[in-house]
C-alpha positions as CSV (number, residue, x, y, z in Angstrom):
1,M,1.0,22.7,7.2
2,I,4.4,21.2,9.0
3,L,5.3,17.5,10.0
4,T,7.6,16.3,12.7
5,C,9.6,13.5,11.4
6,A,12.2,10.9,13.0
7,I,14.6,8.9,11.6
8,I,15.6,4.9,13.0
9,D,18.6,3.4,11.1
10,D,21.2,1.0,12.6
11,E,23.3,2.1,9.3
12,P,25.1,5.7,10.0
13,L,25.1,5.8,6.1
14,A,21.2,5.0,5.9
15,V,20.4,7.5,8.6
16,S,22.9,10.2,7.6
17,L,21.2,10.5,4.0
18,L,17.8,10.0,5.0
19,E,18.7,12.9,7.3
20,S,19.5,15.2,4.2
21,Y,16.4,14.0,2.8
22,A,14.4,15.7,5.7
23,N,16.4,19.0,6.1
24,K,15.8,19.8,2.7
25,T,11.6,19.0,2.2
26,P,10.5,22.5,3.4
27,F,6.9,20.7,5.4
28,L,9.5,18.2,7.3
29,K,10.8,19.3,10.6
30,L,13.2,16.2,12.2
31,S,13.3,15.8,15.6
32,G,15.9,13.5,16.1
33,T,17.9,10.8,14.1
34,Y,18.1,7.0,16.0
35,N,20.6,4.2,15.3
36,S,18.4,2.1,17.7
37,A,14.6,1.3,17.9
38,V,15.2,0.6,21.8
39,D,17.6,4.5,22.3
40,A,14.2,5.9,20.5
41,L,11.4,4.0,22.1
42,A,11.6,5.8,25.4
43,E,12.6,9.2,23.8
44,L,9.5,8.9,21.5
45,E,6.9,8.0,24.4
46,R,7.8,11.5,25.6
47,E,7.8,13.5,22.9
48,A,5.6,11.9,19.6
49,V,6.3,12.5,16.0
50,E,3.7,12.5,12.9
51,L,5.8,11.3,11.1
52,L,8.8,8.3,11.7
53,F,11.2,6.7,8.6
54,L,12.2,3.2,9.9
55,D,14.4,0.7,8.9
56,I,12.9,-3.2,9.5
57,Q,16.2,-5.0,10.5
58,M,17.6,-3.9,13.7
59,P,19.3,-5.4,16.9
60,E,17.4,-6.0,19.2
61,L,14.7,-4.7,18.6
62,N,13.6,-4.8,14.9
63,G,11.1,-1.9,13.4
64,M,8.4,-4.4,12.2
65,E,8.1,-5.0,15.8
66,F,8.3,-1.2,16.8
67,S,5.4,-0.8,14.8
68,R,3.2,-2.0,16.7
69,M,4.6,0.2,19.8
70,V,3.8,3.3,18.9
71,T,0.9,5.3,18.8
72,N,-1.9,5.6,16.2
73,D,-0.8,9.4,15.7
74,T,2.2,8.4,14.5
75,R,2.2,7.4,10.6
76,I,4.9,4.9,9.3
77,I,7.3,4.9,6.7
78,F,9.5,1.6,6.1
79,T,13.0,2.1,4.8
80,T,14.6,-1.4,4.1
81,A,17.3,-2.7,1.9
82,F,14.7,-6.2,1.7
83,G,11.5,-6.4,0.4
84,Q,10.3,-9.5,1.9
85,Y,8.2,-7.9,4.4
86,A,6.0,-5.4,1.9
87,L,3.0,-7.3,2.6
88,D,3.3,-6.6,6.2
89,S,4.0,-3.4,6.2
90,Y,0.2,-2.9,5.0
91,K,-0.9,-4.6,8.4
92,V,0.1,-2.1,10.6
93,N,0.4,1.7,10.1
94,A,2.5,2.0,7.3
95,L,1.9,4.6,4.7
96,D,4.7,4.0,2.5
97,Y,8.0,1.1,2.0
98,L,10.4,2.4,0.3
99,L,13.7,-0.3,-1.0
100,K,17.2,1.0,-0.2
101,P,18.7,2.5,-1.9
102,I,16.2,5.2,-1.4
103,S,16.0,8.0,-4.0
104,Y,14.5,11.4,-3.2
105,P,12.4,11.3,-5.6
106,S,11.1,8.6,-3.9
107,F,10.7,10.4,-0.6
108,L,9.5,12.7,-1.4
109,Q,6.7,11.1,-2.9
110,S,6.4,9.5,0.5
111,A,6.4,12.5,2.6
112,Q,3.8,14.3,0.7
113,K,1.8,11.4,1.1
114,A,1.8,11.4,4.9
115,L,1.2,15.5,4.5
116,Q,-1.9,14.6,2.5
117,W,-2.9,12.2,4.2
118,Y,-2.8,14.6,8.0
119,E,-4.3,17.7,6.0
120,L,-7.1,15.7,5.4
121,L,-6.9,14.6,8.9
122,H,-7.0,18.2,10.0
123,K,-10.0,20.0,7.5
124,P,-12.9,21.4,9.2
125,G,-15.5,18.9,10.0
126,A,-13.3,16.0,8.8
127,N,-13.3,11.8,10.4
128,P,-10.4,11.2,11.8
129,A,-12.2,7.5,10.3
130,E,-12.7,8.4,7.0
131,A,-9.1,9.6,7.0
132,A,-8.1,6.4,8.6
133,G,-9.5,4.4,5.9
134,K,-8.0,6.4,3.1
135,E,-4.5,5.6,4.7
136,R,-5.9,2.1,5.1
137,E,-6.3,1.8,1.1
138,P,-2.6,1.7,-0.5
139,E,-2.5,3.4,-4.3
140,S,0.2,0.6,-4.7
141,V,1.3,-2.8,-3.9
142,F,4.7,-4.5,-4.2
143,I,4.6,-8.0,-6.0
144,K,7.3,-9.9,-6.3
145,S,8.1,-11.7,-9.8
146,E,11.3,-12.9,-11.2
147,Y,13.3,-12.0,-8.1
148,K,12.1,-8.1,-8.3
149,L,9.8,-6.7,-5.5
150,I,8.0,-4.5,-8.6
151,R,6.0,-1.9,-7.6
152,I,2.0,-1.6,-9.1
153,E,-0.3,0.6,-9.5
154,L,-3.5,-0.6,-8.5
155,S,-5.3,1.9,-10.9
156,K,-4.0,0.3,-13.4
157,I,-4.9,-3.0,-12.6
158,L,-7.3,-5.0,-15.3
159,Y,-8.2,-8.2,-13.8
160,I,-5.8,-10.8,-11.7
161,E,-5.8,-14.4,-13.4
162,G,-5.0,-17.5,-10.7
163,L,-2.8,-20.5,-12.2
164,K,-2.4,-22.9,-9.2
165,D,0.6,-21.3,-6.9
166,Y,0.9,-18.7,-9.2
167,V,-1.1,-15.3,-10.3
168,K,-0.9,-13.4,-13.8
169,I,-1.8,-9.8,-13.6
170,Y,-3.0,-7.8,-16.7
171,I,-2.1,-4.3,-16.7
172,E,-3.4,-1.2,-18.6
173,D,-0.6,-0.2,-21.3
174,Q,1.0,-3.6,-21.5
175,T,0.8,-6.7,-23.6
176,R,2.5,-9.4,-21.1
177,P,0.8,-10.2,-17.7
178,L,2.7,-10.1,-14.4
179,L,3.5,-13.5,-13.6
180,S,3.7,-13.7,-9.0
181,L,4.3,-16.9,-7.2
182,M,1.6,-16.1,-4.9
183,S,-2.1,-17.7,-4.4
184,M,-5.1,-16.1,-5.2
185,K,-6.1,-15.9,-1.7
186,N,-3.3,-14.0,-0.5
187,M,-3.7,-11.7,-3.8
188,E,-7.4,-11.2,-2.5
189,E,-6.3,-10.3,0.8
190,L,-3.8,-7.9,-0.5
191,L,-6.2,-5.8,-2.3
192,P,-8.6,-3.1,-1.3
193,A,-11.8,-5.0,-1.4
194,S,-13.6,-1.7,-2.1
195,R,-11.6,-1.6,-5.9
196,F,-11.4,-5.0,-6.7
197,I,-13.8,-8.1,-6.7
198,R,-13.4,-11.9,-6.9
199,V,-15.7,-13.3,-9.7
200,H,-14.6,-16.5,-10.3
201,R,-12.5,-18.7,-8.5
202,S,-9.4,-18.1,-10.8
203,F,-10.6,-14.5,-11.5
204,I,-10.3,-11.1,-10.0
205,V,-11.5,-7.8,-11.3
206,Q,-11.3,-4.4,-11.5
207,P,-15.2,-3.3,-11.8
208,E,-13.8,0.2,-12.0
209,K,-12.6,-1.1,-15.5
210,I,-15.4,-2.9,-16.9
211,K,-16.0,-1.9,-20.0
212,A,-19.3,-4.6,-21.4
213,I,-20.8,-7.9,-20.0
214,E,-21.9,-10.3,-22.4
215,R,-23.7,-13.6,-21.2
216,N,-22.6,-13.5,-17.8
217,R,-18.9,-12.8,-19.2
218,I,-16.8,-9.8,-18.3
219,V,-15.3,-8.4,-21.8
220,F,-12.0,-7.0,-21.6
221,G,-10.9,-6.6,-25.3
222,K,-10.6,-10.0,-26.6
223,E,-11.0,-11.8,-23.3
224,Y,-13.4,-13.1,-21.3
225,I,-13.7,-13.6,-17.6
226,P,-16.8,-16.2,-16.3
227,I,-18.3,-15.2,-13.4
228,S,-19.1,-18.1,-11.8
229,D,-22.5,-19.4,-9.8
230,S,-20.4,-18.3,-6.3
231,Y,-19.7,-15.9,-6.9
232,R,-22.5,-14.5,-8.8
233,D,-24.6,-12.8,-6.0
234,G,-21.6,-10.3,-4.7
235,F,-21.3,-9.1,-8.7
236,N,-24.8,-8.7,-9.3
237,A,-25.2,-6.6,-5.7
238,F,-22.7,-4.9,-7.6
239,L,-24.1,-4.5,-10.7
240,S,-27.7,-3.3,-8.8
241,K,-25.4,-0.3,-7.4
242,H,-24.4,0.9,-10.0
243,S,-26.4,-0.2,-12.9
244,L,-29.8,2.1,-13.9
245,F,-31.3,-0.6,-16.0
246,L,-31.2,-2.8,-13.0
247,K,-32.8,0.2,-11.0
248,M,-35.4,0.9,-13.3
């Protein structure tokens, strides 16, 4: 399958680099490059592309604003030097968020994600809503920690603990949790509800990682996560779907 793509960036060097990446990617066909979102708007309205590599901070019309103007048939990969827009990118048609300087392996991985999305969409008997749902659930999230933006794979998160204005993210195979200045409410909104569940005011867990539950507490190694009364009904509903004992 071949995907048509375009590049919008007000930095000529960035456009040149991404153009070279697109041209050597076998399943991409570059239809155009633009140094302004305003210049791209009219042309892309006449002939839409399937994939758009889009900078964010641009004059006149920025990338986040432009992303809300493209059709739902166009998937977006943001390419930017600024990490503060990562959370907002999940609210629009973004498949991925690449931070400059962008390496070819990172570019290729994002492009392959777009290819998989379109292959799912065009599979015989595919449900477009199902494909859209899969797109909306990212495989990773960006978390700001110690002045850096760190990508975390969702599949490796065990649980999250809230500490006033901070959260501690416990990750598989890491001895120390990742600390981020972020509220539990924002963290809960960032994570896909189909994969994570809140069990306490101070704790969010990934049910897939639960190996034992003891006396209303979830066991993660030597740590015990309490299940509070206000969240128990939701957690019990999850258990009823995944527990043979409760069903019996």
